[in-house]
C-alpha positions as CSV (number, residue, x, y, z in Angstrom):
1,M,-30.8,356.3,345.9
2,T,-32.0,355.6,342.4
3,F,-31.6,359.3,341.6
4,L,-27.9,359.3,342.6
5,Y,-27.1,356.3,340.4
6,D,-29.0,357.6,337.5
7,R,-27.3,360.9,337.7
8,F,-23.8,359.3,337.9
9,N,-24.2,358.1,334.3
10,I,-24.1,361.8,333.3
11,G,-21.6,362.9,335.9
12,R,-19.0,360.4,334.8
13,H,-19.0,361.7,331.3
14,I,-18.4,365.2,332.6
15,T,-15.7,364.1,334.9
16,I,-13.9,362.1,332.2
17,F,-14.1,365.1,329.8
18,V,-12.8,367.6,332.3
19,S,-10.1,365.2,333.5
20,T,-9.0,364.6,329.9
21,L,-8.5,368.3,329.3
22,V,-6.5,368.7,332.5
23,A,-4.4,365.6,331.7
24,L,-3.6,367.0,328.2
25,M,-2.5,370.4,329.6
26,A,-0.5,368.8,332.4
27,Y,1.1,366.3,330.0
28,V,2.4,369.2,327.9
29,E,3.8,371.0,331.0
30,L,5.4,367.9,332.6
31,S,6.7,366.4,329.4
32,I,9.2,369.3,329.3
33,Q,10.3,368.3,332.8
34,G,10.4,364.6,332.0
35,R,7.5,363.8,334.4
36,E,4.8,363.0,331.9
37,V,4.6,359.5,333.4
38,W,3.0,361.0,336.5
39,V,0.2,362.4,334.4
40,I,-0.4,359.1,332.6
41,A,-0.4,357.2,335.9
42,W,-2.9,359.7,337.4
43,Y,-5.2,359.5,334.4
44,L,-5.1,355.7,334.3
45,L,-5.9,355.6,338.0
46,L,-8.9,357.9,337.5
47,C,-10.1,355.7,334.6
48,L,-9.8,352.6,336.8
49,V,-11.9,354.2,339.5
50,M,-14.5,355.3,337.0
51,F,-14.5,351.8,335.4
52,L,-15.2,350.2,338.9
53,R,-18.0,352.7,339.5
54,V,-19.6,351.9,336.1
55,R,-19.6,348.2,337.0
56,Q,-21.2,349.1,340.3
57,L,-23.8,351.1,338.4
58,R,-24.6,348.1,336.2
59,R,-25.0,345.8,339.2
60,F,-27.4,348.3,340.7
61,R,-29.5,348.3,337.6
62,T,-29.9,344.6,337.6
63,I,-31.9,344.8,340.8
64,C,-35.4,343.7,339.8
65,D,-37.4,345.4,342.6
66,R,-35.9,348.7,343.6
67,A,-38.6,349.3,346.2
68,Y,-37.0,346.6,348.4
69,F,-33.2,346.8,347.8
70,A,-30.6,347.2,350.6
71,Y,-30.5,351.0,350.7
72,R,-27.7,351.4,353.2
73,H,-25.4,348.9,351.4
74,W,-25.8,350.6,348.0
75,H,-25.6,354.1,349.4
76,D,-22.3,353.3,351.2
77,R,-20.9,351.9,347.9
78,F,-21.9,355.0,346.1
79,V,-20.2,357.3,348.7
80,L,-17.1,355.1,348.6
81,G,-16.9,355.6,344.8
82,L,-17.4,359.3,345.2
83,A,-14.6,359.4,347.8
84,A,-12.2,357.5,345.5
85,T,-13.0,359.8,342.6
86,G,-12.7,363.0,344.7
87,L,-9.3,361.8,346.2
88,V,-7.9,361.0,342.8
89,L,-9.0,364.4,341.4
90,G,-8.1,366.5,344.5
91,C,-4.8,364.8,345.4
92,G,-3.8,364.7,341.7
93,A,-4.5,368.4,341.4
94,A,-2.6,369.2,344.6
95,L,0.5,367.2,343.3
96,L,0.4,368.8,339.9
97,M,0.2,372.4,341.3
98,S,4.0,372.5,342.0
99,Y,5.0,371.5,338.5
100,I,2.7,373.5,336.3
101,T,2.7,377.2,335.3
102,V,0.4,379.8,336.9
103,N,-1.8,379.9,333.8
104,V,-2.5,376.2,333.9
105,Q,-3.0,376.5,337.7
106,I,-5.7,379.1,337.2
107,I,-7.4,376.8,334.7
108,L,-7.2,373.9,337.1
109,H,-8.6,376.0,339.9
110,S,-11.5,377.1,337.7
111,L,-12.3,373.5,336.7
112,L,-12.2,372.2,340.3
113,L,-14.5,375.0,341.5
114,T,-16.8,374.3,338.5
115,M,-17.0,370.6,339.2
116,S,-17.7,371.3,342.8
117,A,-20.5,373.7,342.0
118,G,-21.9,371.2,339.4
119,A,-22.0,368.5,342.1
120,I,-24.7,370.5,344.0
121,A,-27.3,369.7,341.3
122,Y,-26.3,366.0,341.1
123,L,-25.7,365.2,344.8
124,S,-28.3,367.4,346.5
125,T,-30.5,364.5,347.5
126,S,-27.7,363.1,349.8
127,M,-25.9,365.5,352.2
128,R,-23.5,362.8,353.1
129,A,-22.5,362.1,349.4
130,Y,-22.0,365.8,348.6
131,S,-19.9,366.3,351.8
132,V,-17.6,363.5,351.0
133,Y,-17.1,364.6,347.4
134,M,-16.6,368.3,348.3
135,I,-14.0,367.5,351.0
136,T,-12.0,364.9,349.0
137,I,-11.9,367.1,345.8
138,M,-11.2,370.5,347.4
139,L,-9.5,369.9,350.7
140,P,-6.1,368.6,349.2
141,V,-5.8,371.7,347.0
142,T,-6.8,374.0,350.0
143,V,-4.1,372.4,352.2
144,W,-1.5,372.7,349.4
145,L,-2.4,376.4,348.9
146,F,-2.2,377.1,352.7
147,L,1.3,375.4,352.9
148,Q,2.7,377.7,350.3
149,E,2.7,380.5,352.9
150,R,2.2,383.3,350.3
151,S,-0.4,386.0,350.5
152,S,-1.9,385.0,347.1
153,T,-2.2,381.3,348.1
154,Y,-3.7,382.3,351.5
155,V,-6.4,384.2,349.6
156,L,-7.0,381.3,347.3
157,S,-7.2,378.8,350.2
158,M,-9.7,381.1,352.0
159,L,-11.7,381.2,348.7
160,Y,-11.7,377.4,348.6
161,L,-12.9,377.3,352.3
162,F,-15.6,379.9,351.6
163,F,-16.7,377.9,348.6
164,M,-16.9,374.7,350.6
165,V,-19.0,376.4,353.3
166,A,-21.3,378.0,350.8
167,G,-21.7,374.7,349.0
168,F,-22.6,372.9,352.3
169,I,-25.2,375.6,353.1
170,S,-26.6,375.5,349.6
171,V,-26.8,371.7,349.5
172,K,-28.3,371.5,353.0
173,R,-31.1,374.0,351.9
174,M,-31.6,372.2,348.6
175,H,-31.6,368.8,350.4
176,Q,-34.4,370.1,352.7
177,L,-36.4,371.5,349.7
178,V,-36.0,368.2,347.9
179,N,-37.1,366.2,350.9
180,D,-40.1,368.5,351.4
181,A,-41.0,368.2,347.8
182,L,-40.8,364.4,348.0
183,Y,-42.9,364.4,351.2
184,Y,-45.6,366.7,349.7
185,R,-45.5,364.7,346.5
186,Y,-46.1,361.5,348.5
187,D,-48.7,363.3,350.6
188,N,-50.5,364.6,347.4
189,E,-50.4,361.2,345.7
190,T,-51.9,359.6,348.9
191,L,-54.5,362.4,348.9
192,I,-55.3,361.8,345.2
193,D,-55.6,358.0,345.8
194,D,-58.0,358.7,348.7
195,L,-59.9,361.2,346.5
196,Q,-60.1,358.7,343.7
197,R,-61.4,356.0,346.0
198,L,-63.9,358.4,347.4
199,L,-65.1,359.4,343.9
200,Q,-65.4,355.8,343.0
201,S,-67.4,355.0,346.1
202,V,-69.6,358.0,345.4
203,S,-70.0,356.9,341.8
204,Q,-71.0,353.4,342.9
205,S,-73.4,354.8,345.5
206,N,-75.0,357.1,342.8
207,K,-75.4,354.1,340.5
208,A,-76.9,352.1,343.4
209,L,-79.2,355.0,344.2
210,E,-80.2,355.5,340.6
211,K,-81.0,351.8,340.3
212,I,-83.1,352.0,343.5
213,S,-84.9,355.1,342.3
214,T,-85.7,353.5,338.9
215,S,-86.3,349.9,339.8
216,D,-89.2,348.1,341.5
217,D,-88.1,346.6,344.8
218,L,-90.2,343.4,344.5
219,T,-89.8,342.4,340.8
220,G,-86.5,344.1,339.9
221,V,-88.1,345.6,336.7
222,S,-88.3,349.3,336.1
223,N,-90.8,351.4,338.1
224,Y,-93.4,353.9,336.9
225,R,-91.0,356.8,337.1
226,A,-88.4,355.1,334.9
227,F,-91.2,354.0,332.5
228,R,-92.4,357.6,332.0
229,V,-88.9,358.9,331.5
230,H,-88.0,356.2,328.9
231,L,-91.3,356.7,327.1
232,E,-90.8,360.4,326.7
233,D,-87.1,359.9,325.6
234,T,-88.2,357.3,323.1
235,W,-91.0,359.4,321.8
236,R,-88.7,362.3,321.1
237,Q,-86.2,360.0,319.4
238,Y,-88.8,358.4,317.1
239,R,-90.6,361.7,316.2
240,A,-88.1,362.6,313.4
241,D,-88.5,359.2,311.6
242,Q,-92.3,358.7,312.5
243,L,-91.7,355.1,313.5
244,P,-94.4,353.2,315.4
245,I,-94.4,352.6,319.2
246,S,-96.4,349.9,320.7
247,L,-97.4,349.6,324.3
248,I,-98.8,346.7,326.2
249,K,-100.5,347.2,329.6
250,L,-101.6,344.1,331.6
251,N,-103.3,343.5,334.9
252,V,-103.5,340.3,336.9
253,D,-107.1,339.3,337.1
254,Y,-108.6,339.1,340.6
255,Y,-105.2,339.7,342.1
256,Y,-106.7,341.3,345.3
257,E,-108.8,338.2,345.9
258,F,-105.8,335.9,345.1
259,N,-103.6,337.9,347.5
260,T,-106.2,337.8,350.3
261,H,-106.9,334.0,349.9
262,Y,-103.3,332.7,349.3
263,G,-101.4,335.3,351.3
264,Q,-99.2,338.2,350.4
265,E,-96.0,336.1,350.1
266,E,-97.6,333.9,347.5
267,G,-99.0,336.9,345.7
268,D,-95.6,338.6,345.6
269,R,-94.0,335.3,344.3
270,R,-96.5,335.2,341.4
271,L,-95.8,338.9,340.5
272,Q,-92.1,338.0,340.3
273,Q,-93.0,335.1,337.9
274,I,-95.0,337.4,335.7
275,A,-92.1,339.9,335.6
276,R,-89.8,337.2,334.5
277,I,-92.2,336.2,331.7
278,L,-92.4,339.8,330.5
279,N,-88.6,340.1,330.6
280,E,-88.3,337.0,328.4
281,Q,-90.2,338.9,325.6
282,L,-87.6,341.6,325.3
283,T,-85.5,341.5,322.2
284,Q,-84.0,345.0,321.9
285,K,-82.2,347.3,324.3
286,S,-84.8,350.1,323.7
287,Q,-87.6,347.8,325.0
288,M,-88.7,348.0,328.6
289,V,-90.7,346.1,331.2
290,A,-92.1,348.2,334.1
291,R,-94.3,347.5,337.1
292,L,-96.7,350.5,337.2
293,H,-98.5,349.8,340.5
294,G,-100.0,346.8,342.3
295,A,-100.6,344.0,339.8
296,E,-100.3,346.2,336.7
297,F,-97.4,346.0,334.3
298,A,-96.4,347.7,331.1
299,L,-94.3,346.5,328.2
300,L,-92.9,349.3,325.9
301,L,-92.0,348.1,322.4
302,P,-90.5,350.9,320.3
303,G,-90.3,350.2,316.5
304,I,-92.7,347.3,316.8
305,S,-95.9,347.2,314.7
306,C,-99.3,346.5,316.2
307,A,-99.5,343.0,314.7
308,Q,-96.0,342.1,316.1
309,A,-97.0,343.5,319.5
310,K,-100.2,341.4,319.5
311,Q,-98.0,338.3,319.0
312,V,-96.0,339.3,322.1
313,A,-99.2,339.7,324.1
314,V,-100.4,336.3,323.0
315,A,-97.0,334.8,324.0
316,I,-97.3,336.3,327.4
317,R,-100.8,334.8,328.0
318,E,-99.7,331.4,326.8
319,A,-96.5,331.5,329.0
320,L,-98.7,332.3,332.1
321,A,-101.3,329.6,331.1
322,E,-98.6,327.0,331.0
323,L,-97.7,327.6,334.6
324,K,-101.3,326.7,335.6
325,I,-101.3,328.8,338.8
326,E,-104.5,328.0,340.6
327,N,-106.8,330.8,341.5
328,S,-109.9,329.6,343.2
329,K,-111.2,333.2,343.7
330,S,-111.1,334.1,340.0
331,G,-114.4,334.9,338.3
332,C,-113.2,334.0,334.8
333,S,-110.9,330.9,335.1
334,R,-109.6,328.2,337.4
335,Y,-106.1,329.7,337.0
336,L,-104.3,333.0,337.3
337,T,-105.0,335.1,334.1
338,L,-104.3,338.5,332.6
339,S,-106.3,341.3,331.1
340,I,-104.2,342.9,328.4
341,G,-104.7,346.2,326.6
342,L,-102.6,347.0,323.5
343,G,-102.1,350.3,321.8
344,S,-99.9,351.2,318.9
345,Q,-99.4,354.4,316.8
346,P,-96.7,356.1,314.6
347,V,-94.9,359.0,316.3
348,R,-95.9,362.1,314.4
349,P,-94.3,365.6,314.9
350,A,-97.4,367.0,316.6
351,S,-98.3,363.9,318.6
352,H,-97.8,363.3,322.3
353,S,-97.1,360.2,324.4
354,R,-100.3,360.9,326.3
355,E,-102.3,359.8,323.3
356,L,-100.7,356.3,323.4
357,L,-101.2,356.1,327.1
358,I,-104.9,357.0,326.9
359,R,-105.4,354.5,324.0
360,V,-103.7,351.6,326.0
361,D,-105.7,352.5,329.2
362,T,-108.9,352.4,327.2
363,A,-107.9,349.0,325.7
364,L,-107.1,347.6,329.1
365,K,-110.4,348.9,330.5
366,L,-112.3,347.2,327.6
367,A,-110.5,343.9,328.3
368,R,-111.6,344.0,332.0
369,E,-115.2,345.1,331.1
370,R,-115.6,342.3,328.5
371,G,-114.9,339.5,330.9
372,R,-111.1,339.7,331.5
373,D,-108.6,337.0,330.5
374,R,-108.4,338.6,327.0
375,I,-106.5,341.0,324.8
376,E,-108.0,344.2,323.4
377,V,-106.3,346.2,320.8
378,L,-106.7,349.9,319.8
379,E,-104.5,351.0,317.0
380,G,-103.9,354.7,316.1
């Protein structure tokens, strides 16, 4: 429906242009006979019809939501306007035929056939609209030709009939193709929407799976796999600038005994508290907290010097000490404590991340061997 009204804006200009040419030629012919008033009246009637159709077009364009307009009402109005235009053109041409010369008749026939052919492109989306226009514009001239009872006019009338039949067949086929195209377009759009929703769902699932595969289920921090990947990526990134990377590894002292005495649920809750303490120390996006296994955590601090990293380790011990989590099974304190190993070294072109890992593991081992609840530092 919208297509028909939008196309009318172009079609009316063509109709007025062609009708003006016809009116000028007919006016010259009939002015000799003193019947020029007929031409003026016919032209004014056509202009009135076109004016009313333009008003109808403007009213249609004021509809805010075209997805929910009264389709049948506006389609009937459009067809009525087409019928009025076709009748004025067809009947006017039939009435003029008896008073104009053969040359002008030939031009008029050519213009009528051309306008009928052009209507195929503009009205192909509505078989009803095209049928009404074709019949009203061509049938009056066809009847007039047949009534002349001459062999030449019989041939012309048959040509008009043939043209009407050919036009109907063409529009019916085009109408079917347009409807099929609209159907497949809608079907394709629906398929695309479904595919986009599927891709979005897959993307969300992939993100969820990635988060699951790189996060620790209990504490929500990164797991060992994510830690090693991030460490290697950071090492490659810092190799060119030879910046330092510091790494803190910490282990909850006597966690196995704590877990056995107070229960696994209490042990899990304390690990979650420690993970939150570690997360609070992060100040840059490149930094990472990871739970490596059991009660062992790591804090990766790219671009942080050894002295700065030691301040972070001290802050972690103090934060846990403030909680005063009782551990009656500890061999070094009344409360839950941490053994912390700290390593730091600049990333040189020939160096490898294994060197830092070995250094930090050694520092953590020293902290545990020297009585626990302490920080040991090995700087490269």
